[in-house]
C-alpha positions in Angstrom: -98.8 -157.9 -48.3 -98.8 -154.5 -46.8 -95.5 -153.0 -48.0 -95.0 -150.6 -50.9 -91.8 -151.4 -52.7 -88.7 -151.1 -50.4 -89.9 -148.2 -48.3 -92.0 -148.2 -45.1 -94.6 -145.9 -46.7 -98.0 -147.5 -46.0 -101.0 -147.9 -48.4 -103.1 -145.8 -46.0 -100.4 -143.0 -46.2 -100.7 -143.0 -50.0 -104.5 -142.9 -49.9 -104.3 -140.0 -47.3 -101.9 -138.0 -49.5 -104.1 -138.7 -52.6 -107.0 -137.0 -50.8 -104.9 -133.8 -50.4 -103.6 -133.4 -53.9 -103.9 -134.8 -57.4 -101.5 -137.5 -58.7 -98.7 -137.7 -59.4 -96.9 -136.9 -56.2 -93.8 -138.1 -54.2 -94.1 -139.5 -50.7 -91.1 -140.2 -48.4 -90.7 -142.1 -45.1 -89.0 -140.2 -42.4 -87.9 -143.2 -40.3 -86.1 -144.7 -43.3 -84.2 -141.5 -43.9 -83.1 -141.3 -40.3 -82.1 -145.0 -40.2 -79.9 -144.6 -43.3 -78.2 -141.6 -41.8 -77.3 -143.6 -38.8 -76.0 -146.5 -41.0 -73.6 -144.0 -42.6 -72.5 -142.5 -39.4 -71.6 -146.0 -38.1 -69.3 -146.6 -41.0 -65.9 -147.8 -39.6 -63.2 -145.3 -39.7 -59.6 -144.8 -38.6 -59.1 -141.2 -37.5 -62.6 -139.6 -37.7 -65.4 -139.5 -40.2 -67.5 -136.7 -41.7 -70.6 -137.9 -43.7 -71.7 -135.3 -46.2 -75.2 -135.8 -47.7 -75.1 -135.0 -51.4 -77.7 -132.3 -51.8 -78.2 -133.0 -55.5 -79.9 -136.3 -54.6 -82.9 -134.4 -53.1 -82.8 -130.8 -51.8 -86.3 -130.5 -50.5 -86.1 -128.3 -47.3 -87.9 -130.6 -44.8 -85.8 -133.6 -45.9 -82.4 -131.9 -45.5 -83.5 -130.5 -42.2 -84.1 -134.1 -41.0 -80.7 -135.1 -42.3 -79.1 -132.2 -40.5 -80.8 -133.3 -37.3 -79.2 -136.7 -37.7 -75.8 -135.1 -37.6 -74.7 -135.2 -41.2 -72.9 -132.5 -43.1 -73.5 -131.5 -46.7 -72.0 -131.8 -50.2 -73.2 -129.1 -52.6 -72.7 -129.2 -56.4 -73.8 -125.6 -57.1 -73.7 -122.3 -55.4 -77.5 -122.2 -55.4 -77.5 -125.6 -53.6 -75.4 -123.9 -50.9 -77.7 -120.9 -50.6 -80.8 -123.1 -50.6 -79.4 -125.2 -47.7 -78.5 -122.1 -45.7 -82.1 -120.8 -46.3 -83.3 -124.2 -44.9 -81.3 -123.5 -41.7 -78.0 -125.4 -42.5 -75.0 -123.7 -41.0 -72.4 -122.6 -43.6 -69.6 -124.5 -41.8 -71.4 -127.8 -42.5 -71.4 -127.3 -46.3 -68.7 -128.2 -48.8 -69.0 -126.9 -52.4 -67.6 -129.1 -55.2 -68.8 -127.7 -58.5 -68.3 -127.6 -62.2 -69.3 -123.9 -62.1 -66.8 -121.1 -62.6 -68.0 -118.2 -60.5 -68.9 -114.9 -62.0 -67.5 -111.8 -60.2 -70.7 -111.5 -58.2 -70.7 -115.2 -57.3 -67.1 -115.1 -56.3 -68.0 -112.4 -53.8 -70.7 -114.6 -52.4 -68.2 -117.5 -52.1 -65.7 -115.3 -50.4 -68.3 -114.1 -47.9 -69.3 -117.7 -47.1 -65.7 -118.8 -46.7 -65.3 -116.2 -43.9 -68.2 -117.9 -42.2 -66.6 -121.4 -42.3 -68.1 -122.7 -45.5 -65.7 -125.0 -47.4 -64.6 -125.1 -51.0 -63.0 -127.6 -53.4 -61.3 -126.2 -56.5 -62.2 -128.5 -59.4 -60.3 -126.9 -62.2 -57.2 -124.7 -62.7 -59.5 -121.8 -63.6 -61.4 -122.2 -60.3 -58.1 -122.5 -58.4 -56.7 -119.3 -60.0 -59.9 -117.4 -59.2 -60.0 -118.4 -55.5 -56.3 -118.3 -54.8 -55.7 -114.5 -54.2 -58.6 -114.4 -51.6 -57.7 -117.7 -49.9 -54.1 -116.6 -49.6 -54.9 -113.1 -48.3 -57.4 -114.4 -45.7 -55.3 -117.5 -44.8 -58.3 -119.8 -45.6 -57.8 -123.5 -46.4 -59.3 -125.0 -49.5 -59.5 -128.4 -51.1 -58.9 -129.9 -54.5 -60.9 -132.3 -56.5 -58.6 -134.5 -58.6 -59.5 -136.3 -61.8 -57.9 -139.8 -61.4 -58.3 -141.0 -65.0 -60.3 -144.1 -63.8 -63.9 -144.3 -62.9 -66.9 -146.6 -62.3 -70.6 -146.0 -62.5 -74.0 -147.6 -62.8 -74.0 -146.5 -66.4 -71.5 -144.7 -68.7 -73.1 -141.4 -67.9 -72.7 -141.9 -64.2 -68.9 -142.5 -64.4 -67.1 -139.4 -63.2 -63.5 -140.5 -63.2 -62.4 -141.7 -66.7 -61.3 -139.8 -69.8 -64.9 -139.2 -70.9 -65.6 -137.1 -67.7 -64.4 -133.6 -67.0 -64.8 -133.6 -63.2 -61.7 -132.3 -61.2 -58.2 -131.3 -62.0 -56.7 -134.0 -64.2 -53.4 -135.7 -63.2 -51.8 -134.2 -66.2 -52.4 -130.7 -64.7 -51.1 -131.5 -61.2 -47.8 -129.7 -61.7 -49.6 -126.5 -62.9 -51.9 -126.7 -59.9 -49.0 -127.1 -57.5 -47.3 -124.1 -59.1 -50.4 -122.0 -58.4 -50.5 -123.3 -54.8 -46.8 -122.4 -54.3 -47.2 -119.0 -55.9 -50.0 -118.0 -53.5 -48.8 -120.0 -50.5 -52.2 -121.8 -50.3 -53.1 -124.2 -47.6 -54.6 -127.3 -49.2 -56.3 -129.4 -46.5 -58.5 -131.8 -48.5 -58.1 -134.0 -51.6 -61.3 -135.2 -53.1 -61.6 -138.1 -55.6 -65.0 -139.3 -56.7 -65.1 -142.0 -59.4 -68.9 -142.4 -60.1 -72.3 -143.3 -58.9 -73.8 -146.7 -58.3 -70.7 -148.5 -59.6 -68.8 -151.6 -58.5 -68.0 -151.5 -54.7 -64.7 -153.1 -55.6 -63.8 -150.1 -57.7 -64.7 -147.9 -54.8 -62.2 -149.9 -52.7 -59.5 -149.5 -55.3 -60.1 -145.8 -55.3 -59.1 -145.6 -51.7 -55.5 -146.8 -52.5 -55.4 -144.6 -55.7 -56.3 -141.5 -53.7 -53.9 -142.2 -50.9 -51.1 -142.7 -53.5 -52.0 -139.3 -55.0 -52.0 -137.7 -51.6 -48.6 -139.2 -50.6 -47.1 -138.3 -54.0 -48.4 -134.8 -54.5 -50.1 -133.4 -51.4 -48.7 -135.0 -48.3 -49.7 -132.0 -46.2 -53.4 -132.5 -46.4 -55.5 -133.6 -43.4 -58.7 -134.9 -45.1 -59.2 -137.6 -47.7 -62.7 -137.3 -49.3 -63.6 -140.4 -51.2 -66.9 -139.2 -52.6 -70.1 -141.2 -52.6 -71.7 -143.3 -55.3 -72.6 -146.2 -52.9 -74.7 -148.7 -54.8 -78.4 -149.1 -53.7 -80.6 -152.1 -54.4 -83.9 -150.8 -55.8 -84.7 -154.2 -57.3 -84.7 -157.7 -55.8 -81.8 -158.8 -58.1 -79.6 -155.9 -57.0 -77.2 -155.6 -54.0 -76.6 -152.7 -51.7 -73.1 -151.6 -51.1 -71.8 -153.0 -47.9 -71.1 -149.8 -46.0 -69.5 -151.7 -43.1 -67.1 -153.6 -45.4 -66.2 -150.5 -47.3 -65.6 -148.7 -44.0 -63.3 -151.5 -42.8 -61.3 -151.4 -46.0 -60.9 -147.6 -45.7 -60.0 -147.8 -42.0 -57.3 -150.4 -42.6 -55.9 -148.4 -45.6 -55.7 -145.2 -43.6 -54.1 -147.0 -40.6 -51.5 -148.5 -42.9 -50.9 -145.0 -44.5 -50.4 -143.5 -41.0 -47.9 -146.2 -40.1 -46.0 -145.5 -43.3 -46.2 -141.7 -43.4 -47.0 -140.6 -39.8 -50.1 -138.8 -41.2 -53.5 -139.5 -39.7 -56.1 -138.6 -42.3 -59.7 -137.8 -41.6 -62.3 -139.5 -43.8 -65.1 -137.9 -45.7 -67.8 -139.6 -47.7 -70.7 -138.2 -49.7 -73.8 -140.5 -49.9 -76.9 -139.2 -51.6 -78.7 -142.1 -53.2 -77.8 -144.4 -50.2 -79.7 -142.0 -47.8 -82.7 -141.2 -49.9 -83.5 -143.6 -52.8 -85.6 -146.3 -51.2 -87.2 -143.9 -48.7 -89.2 -142.4 -51.5 -92.0 -143.4 -53.9 -93.6 -141.7 -56.9 -97.4 -142.2 -56.9 -99.0 -142.1 -60.3 -102.5 -143.0 -61.6 -103.3 -145.3 -64.5 -105.1 -143.0 -67.0 -105.4 -145.4 -70.0 -104.7 -148.8 -71.3 -103.6 -149.1 -75.0 -102.7 -152.1 -77.1 -100.8 -152.3 -80.4 -102.1 -155.6 -81.9 -101.1 -159.2 -81.6 -97.4 -158.7 -82.2 -97.4 -155.4 -80.2 -97.5 -154.4 -76.6 -99.9 -153.5 -73.8 -99.3 -150.0 -72.7 -100.4 -148.6 -69.3 -100.5 -144.8 -69.6 -99.6 -143.1 -66.4 -100.2 -139.5 -65.4 -96.5 -139.1 -64.5 -93.5 -140.1 -66.5 -90.2 -138.7 -67.6 -91.1 -135.2 -66.3 -91.2 -136.6 -62.7 -88.7 -139.4 -62.9 -86.0 -139.1 -65.6 -83.6 -141.9 -64.5 -85.0 -144.7 -66.8 -84.7 -142.4 -69.8 -81.3 -141.1 -68.8 -79.7 -144.3 -67.6 -81.9 -147.2 -68.5 -82.4 -147.6 -64.8 -84.9 -150.1 -63.4 -87.3 -149.1 -60.6 -89.8 -151.4 -58.8 -93.5 -151.1 -59.4 -96.5 -151.7 -57.1 -100.2 -151.5 -58.0 -102.6 -150.2 -55.3 -106.3 -150.1 -55.8 -108.6 -147.4 -54.6 -109.5 -149.4 -51.5 -105.9 -149.6 -50.4 -105.2 -153.2 -51.4 -101.8 -153.9 -53.0 -102.6 -156.0 -56.0 -99.1 -156.5 -57.1 -95.5 -155.6 -56.1 -92.3 -156.3 -57.9 -90.6 -156.6 -54.5 -93.1 -158.6 -52.5 -95.3 -160.6 -55.0 -94.4 -164.1 -56.0 -92.8 -164.4 -59.5 -95.8 -166.6 -60.5 -98.0 -163.6 -59.9 -96.5 -161.7 -62.9 -98.8 -163.1 -65.6 -98.7 -160.2 -68.0 -96.2 -158.1 -69.9 -96.8 -154.4 -69.7 -95.0 -151.3 -71.0 -95.4 -148.3 -68.6 -95.4 -144.9 -70.4 -96.0 -141.4 -69.3 -98.0 -138.5 -70.7 -95.3 -136.5 -72.4 -95.1 -136.2 -76.1 -91.9 -138.3 -76.4 -91.6 -141.9 -77.5 -88.9 -142.3 -74.8 -91.3 -141.3 -72.0 -91.3 -144.8 -70.4 -90.3 -146.4 -67.1 -89.6 -149.7 -68.9 -86.6 -149.0 -71.1 -83.4 -151.0 -71.7 -80.0 -149.3 -71.4 -80.1 -148.8 -75.1 -83.4 -146.9 -74.6 -85.5 -149.5 -76.3 -89.0 -150.4 -75.0 -88.7 -153.5 -72.7 -92.1 -154.8 -71.3 -92.0 -155.6 -67.6 -93.5 -158.9 -66.3 -96.2 -157.9 -63.8 -100.0 -157.9 -63.7 -101.9 -155.6 -65.9 -103.1 -152.5 -63.9 -106.6 -151.3 -64.1 -107.9 -147.8 -65.0 -107.6 -145.3 -62.1 -105.5 -147.6 -59.9 -102.3 -146.2 -58.4 -99.0 -147.3 -60.0 -96.3 -146.7 -57.5 -92.7 -146.4 -58.5 -90.2 -147.2 -55.8 -86.6 -146.1 -55.4 -87.7 -142.5 -56.2 -86.4 -140.7 -53.2 -83.1 -139.7 -54.9 -82.6 -138.0 -58.3 -86.3 -137.7 -59.0 -87.7 -134.5 -57.4 -84.3 -132.9 -57.8 -83.6 -133.9 -61.4 -86.7 -133.8 -63.4 -88.0 -131.5 -66.2 -91.3 -130.8 -64.5 -92.5 -128.1 -66.9 -92.1 -130.1 -70.1 -95.4 -130.0 -72.1 -96.3 -127.3 -69.5 -96.9 -129.8 -66.8 -96.6 -128.5 -63.2 -94.1 -129.4 -60.5 -95.8 -132.0 -58.3 -96.4 -132.2 -54.6 -94.3 -134.0 -52.0 -95.4 -135.7 -48.8 -93.6 -137.1 -45.8 -94.8 -140.0 -43.7 -93.5 -138.8 -40.3 -92.0 -141.1 -37.8 -95.2 -140.8 -35.7 -97.3 -141.8 -38.7 -98.7 -138.4 -39.8 -98.8 -137.4 -43.5 -97.3 -133.9 -44.0 -97.3 -132.0 -47.2 -93.7 -130.7 -47.6 -94.1 -129.2 -51.1 -97.3 -127.9 -52.6 -98.2 -128.6 -56.2 -97.1 -125.8 -58.5 -100.0 -123.8 -60.0 -100.2 -122.9 -63.7 -99.9 -119.2 -62.6 -96.5 -120.0 -60.9 -95.4 -121.9 -64.0 -95.7 -118.7 -66.2 -95.2 -116.0 -63.6 -91.6 -115.0 -64.8 -92.6 -114.7 -68.4 -92.7 -111.1 -69.7 
């Protein structure tokens, strides 16, 4: 057994990185990222395809440069994500901003300057639409709209972005008002965007294709681009299934071909994968600091030097991640993915170092402690958490309890181990305090 979880990161790569920095740290596999990019670009389509990587999944500079090299475009969820991507060398015309933010006057000037450079913008509320309308009209610049369809699907309730409990996009009940603004300013709307959630049922993703095409035909028949969002399910664990990108592509292709026959309009497809590109390319490497027990009717706790402050998904969503145990000699003693079920002799609760009872990687969806069947790790062994390439580095409260943002490494396609983010120092943590 020489594999760490579902990535191609090798045991020797982890040992090499551990010589360069303290645990915890993230480590990614370049070859896996590039392969996933090509899988997405090969998605069947009818009249052209643009794949936009969701920057919120992981915005580390070296990683988005790799994704750019593979030919993907980008989906940004904040103006700072846009600026950060540009600083990394991404051309403005490859970036689409779809955000909950309502721009301040200064931010609106930034957006306007970027629009003149080919940057693209989706209005996600009536307020946003009213703010951008005068400039877009005057400069004859096309924009898009994100529509709230009233129906959604996600891995958990908090990852559903389309039902009544979500505020993303212009709701169907506000379409007439949006159309009135569009008519008043003579706006050119070229894209309709409908994203229903992340990690949800692939069948719901297919249903959204027809829902979005109905909305386009009914309200915005002039548009050229149908953006179906992302949210493609990724199998981090053995009992989970990946979304079938080829099957989803074929369903989209047929729907758009039928739409073209019925309306004469050939729509360009856009999709926005994030997790699908990055999740299984990354691992979080922690060290077992302590073992604690709470009596005969209690639990065995393995205390790790990284928890909710470096991977928040289990606490937020009750998400499961695979674990592997690597000893100091580089031997994999256990792997959720590759070990035999009979190897899992113990029940262990994995907890972090933060002063929170919810700081655990083994929680149920209701946030209760749920021991994982595995083998009990030993002190100072590495406990490696898989599926940590997406929504880990980019979505973690690093500085809680005054912990520092951790280092990131890349196993390059030629086998080198590069540091792509240095560990934050204590001085950096407090440098903006006055």
